[in-house]
C-alpha positions as CSV (number, residue, x, y, z in Angstrom):
1,M,5.4,16.3,1.5
2,I,6.9,18.6,-1.3
3,R,9.7,17.3,-3.5
4,I,11.8,20.1,-4.8
5,A,14.9,20.1,-7.3
6,I,17.5,22.7,-7.6
7,C,19.8,22.9,-10.6
8,D,22.6,25.3,-10.6
9,D,26.0,25.1,-11.5
10,E,27.3,27.5,-8.9
11,K,27.5,26.1,-5.4
12,K,27.1,29.7,-3.5
13,Y,23.7,30.0,-5.3
14,R,22.5,26.6,-4.8
15,D,23.4,26.7,-1.0
16,A,21.4,30.3,-1.0
17,V,18.3,28.7,-2.6
18,K,18.5,25.8,0.0
19,D,18.8,28.3,2.9
20,M,15.8,30.2,1.6
21,L,13.7,27.2,1.1
22,E,14.4,26.2,4.6
23,L,13.2,29.3,6.0
24,Y,10.1,29.5,3.7
25,M,9.1,25.8,4.5
26,R,9.6,26.4,8.3
27,D,7.4,29.6,8.4
28,R,4.6,27.7,6.7
29,S,5.3,24.5,8.6
30,V,5.5,22.5,5.3
31,Q,7.5,19.1,5.0
32,Y,9.6,19.0,1.9
33,E,12.7,17.3,0.4
34,V,15.2,18.8,-1.9
35,D,17.7,17.4,-4.4
36,A,20.4,19.9,-5.4
37,F,22.1,19.4,-8.8
38,G,25.3,21.3,-9.8
39,I,25.4,19.3,-13.1
40,S,22.3,19.7,-15.4
41,S,22.9,16.4,-17.0
42,E,22.5,14.8,-13.5
43,L,19.1,16.1,-13.4
44,V,18.4,15.0,-16.9
45,D,19.6,11.6,-16.1
46,I,17.4,11.1,-13.0
47,T,14.4,12.4,-15.2
48,E,15.1,9.7,-17.8
49,K,14.5,7.2,-15.0
50,G,10.9,8.6,-14.3
51,V,11.8,10.6,-11.2
52,V,9.3,13.8,-11.3
53,Y,9.6,16.6,-8.8
54,D,6.7,18.8,-7.4
55,I,8.6,22.0,-7.9
56,Y,11.9,23.0,-10.2
57,L,14.2,26.1,-9.6
58,L,16.4,26.1,-12.7
59,D,19.3,28.2,-13.4
60,I,19.0,29.2,-17.1
61,Y,22.9,29.6,-17.9
62,M,24.6,26.5,-17.2
63,P,27.4,24.5,-19.2
64,G,26.1,21.8,-21.3
65,I,22.3,21.6,-21.0
66,T,20.8,24.7,-20.0
67,G,17.7,25.4,-17.6
68,M,15.5,26.5,-20.5
69,S,16.3,23.0,-22.4
70,I,15.5,21.1,-19.0
71,A,12.0,22.9,-19.0
72,T,11.3,22.5,-22.5
73,E,12.1,18.7,-22.3
74,L,9.9,18.5,-19.1
75,R,6.9,20.2,-20.7
76,N,7.5,17.9,-23.9
77,R,7.1,14.9,-21.6
78,G,3.9,16.1,-20.0
79,V,5.5,17.2,-16.7
80,K,3.2,20.0,-15.3
81,S,5.2,20.8,-12.3
82,P,5.9,24.6,-11.5
83,I,9.2,25.9,-12.9
84,I,11.1,29.0,-11.3
85,F,13.9,30.2,-13.3
86,L,17.2,31.8,-11.7
87,T,19.1,33.9,-13.8
88,S,21.5,36.9,-13.9
89,S,19.8,38.2,-16.8
90,T,16.3,39.2,-18.4
91,D,17.2,38.1,-21.9
92,H,15.1,34.7,-21.7
93,A,11.9,36.2,-20.1
94,L,9.7,35.6,-23.0
95,E,11.1,32.2,-23.4
96,A,10.3,31.4,-19.7
97,F,6.7,32.3,-20.5
98,G,6.7,29.7,-23.6
99,V,7.4,26.7,-21.2
100,D,5.0,28.1,-18.7
101,A,7.3,28.9,-15.9
102,T,5.8,30.1,-12.8
103,H,8.3,32.6,-11.7
104,Y,11.5,34.3,-13.0
105,L,14.0,35.4,-10.2
106,L,16.9,37.8,-11.3
107,K,20.0,37.1,-9.3
108,P,21.0,38.5,-6.6
109,Y,17.1,38.1,-5.3
110,T,15.8,39.0,-2.2
111,K,13.9,37.1,0.5
112,E,10.9,38.8,-0.4
113,D,11.1,37.9,-4.2
114,F,12.0,34.4,-3.5
115,H,8.8,33.9,-1.0
116,M,6.8,35.5,-3.7
117,G,7.9,33.0,-6.3
118,M,7.4,30.0,-3.9
119,D,4.1,31.2,-3.2
120,K,3.2,31.1,-6.8
121,A,4.7,27.7,-7.2
122,V,3.1,26.2,-4.5
123,Q,-0.2,27.6,-5.4
124,S,0.1,26.4,-8.8
125,M,1.2,23.1,-7.7
126,A,-1.9,22.7,-5.8
127,S,-4.0,23.8,-8.8
128,R,-2.6,21.5,-11.1
129,R,-2.2,18.6,-9.2
130,D,-4.4,15.7,-10.5
131,D,-4.9,12.2,-9.8
132,S,-2.1,10.9,-11.9
133,I,1.7,10.2,-12.2
134,V,4.3,10.4,-14.9
135,L,6.3,7.3,-15.2
136,K,8.6,5.9,-18.1
137,V,7.2,2.8,-19.6
138,D,8.9,1.0,-22.5
139,N,11.2,4.2,-23.3
140,E,8.0,6.4,-23.4
141,Y,6.6,8.6,-20.6
142,R,3.0,7.8,-19.7
143,N,0.6,9.9,-17.6
144,I,-1.0,7.2,-15.5
145,P,-4.3,7.9,-13.4
146,V,-3.7,6.5,-10.0
147,S,-7.5,5.8,-9.7
148,K,-6.6,2.9,-12.3
149,I,-3.7,1.2,-10.2
150,S,-4.8,-1.6,-8.1
151,Y,-1.5,-2.6,-6.6
152,C,2.4,-2.5,-7.2
153,Q,5.0,-5.3,-6.7
154,A,8.7,-5.3,-6.6
155,E,10.4,-7.6,-9.1
156,D,14.2,-7.6,-8.9
157,K,15.0,-4.1,-10.1
158,Y,11.6,-3.3,-11.4
159,Q,8.1,-2.4,-10.2
160,S,5.2,-4.1,-11.8
161,I,2.0,-1.8,-11.6
162,Y,-1.4,-3.6,-12.0
163,L,-4.0,-1.6,-13.2
164,E,-7.6,-2.5,-12.7
165,K,-8.3,-4.1,-16.1
166,E,-5.5,-6.4,-15.5
167,E,-2.9,-4.7,-17.5
168,K,0.6,-4.8,-16.2
169,L,3.3,-2.1,-16.4
170,L,6.9,-2.8,-15.8
171,I,8.8,0.2,-14.7
172,R,12.6,0.5,-14.0
173,I,12.2,2.4,-10.7
174,T,12.9,1.5,-7.0
175,G,9.9,0.9,-4.6
176,T,11.0,3.9,-2.5
177,E,11.0,6.3,-5.5
178,L,7.7,4.9,-6.8
179,Y,6.0,5.1,-3.2
180,K,7.2,8.8,-2.9
181,Q,5.1,9.6,-5.9
182,L,2.1,7.5,-4.8
183,S,2.3,8.5,-1.1
184,E,0.9,12.1,-2.1
185,F,-2.5,10.1,-2.7
186,P,-3.9,8.9,0.9
187,C,-5.6,5.7,-0.8
188,F,-2.1,4.2,-1.0
189,Y,-0.6,1.8,1.6
190,H,3.0,0.5,1.6
191,C,2.5,-3.2,2.7
192,G,6.0,-4.6,3.4
193,R,8.9,-4.1,1.2
194,A,7.4,-5.6,-2.0
195,H,3.8,-4.1,-2.3
196,I,2.1,-1.0,-2.7
197,I,-1.6,-1.3,-2.5
198,N,-4.6,1.1,-3.3
199,L,-7.1,0.8,-0.8
200,D,-9.9,2.0,-2.8
201,H,-9.7,-1.1,-4.9
202,I,-9.8,-3.8,-2.1
203,S,-13.1,-5.6,-1.6
204,R,-11.8,-7.6,1.2
205,V,-8.7,-8.3,3.4
206,T,-8.4,-12.0,4.4
207,L,-6.3,-14.0,6.7
208,N,-3.6,-14.6,3.7
209,G,-3.9,-11.4,1.7
210,V,-6.3,-9.4,-0.2
211,V,-9.1,-9.6,-2.8
212,F,-9.4,-6.9,-5.0
213,K,-12.9,-5.5,-6.6
214,N,-12.0,-7.1,-10.0
215,G,-11.7,-10.4,-8.5
216,I,-7.9,-10.6,-8.3
217,Q,-6.4,-12.4,-5.3
218,L,-3.1,-11.3,-3.7
219,T,-1.1,-13.4,-1.3
220,L,0.8,-11.5,1.1
221,P,3.3,-12.1,3.8
222,H,1.5,-13.0,6.9
223,A,3.5,-10.4,9.2
224,T,2.0,-7.6,6.6
225,V,-1.7,-8.6,6.8
226,A,-2.6,-7.2,10.2
227,G,-1.0,-3.8,9.1
228,L,-3.1,-3.7,5.8
229,R,-6.2,-4.7,7.6
230,S,-5.9,-1.8,10.1
231,A,-4.9,0.7,7.5
232,F,-8.1,-0.4,5.4
233,F,-10.4,0.1,8.5
234,D,-8.8,3.4,9.2
235,Y,-8.9,4.6,5.5
236,F,-12.7,4.1,5.3
237,N,-13.7,5.0,8.7
């Protein structure tokens, strides 16, 4: 699943991009989700909450926070996702290279131009994706290797992420949003509503839960254990 953010203050261009994305993804049989923002500050706000998209399509000229400012902030936070700029002028072409933009589409762009940009973005995404996610921890953004995550547990409005050396990170994010990021990695299993478990870290599944390789035991709701056992078996076989 590819997650895409569109940010353009003009509705006609947002709609045009969504239509072109639908054609592009359908032609390539790729599953995707898209969030469209008409106000740049809305994208900034959701980024502050730790949400990271796989691809960004940003209009440069917008009231308030410009697309270039958003791109600069993303790069400063360590977000490596491909960025495609949508603009009516070539004035910022050099700046686009400065934030490692993948492509620069000049409005009005053709279907061929759009598909070329998306091809570059998808290829860039595949080559840059590593085994890590970016999350906001204590008002700072951290690049967390997923191989270090043993499991995640919902706690009120937060998610507790337990790393292999018993370090605990408290993240203000919903379980759904967190799993959207972790589901890109096949080792993670959503166990009931409260837990996301890294199958690579499991030593054995018991009648009441799971024992991790570091010796930590986690008790789980009885109704979820059978599904976890099945997922554990399928993953390693």
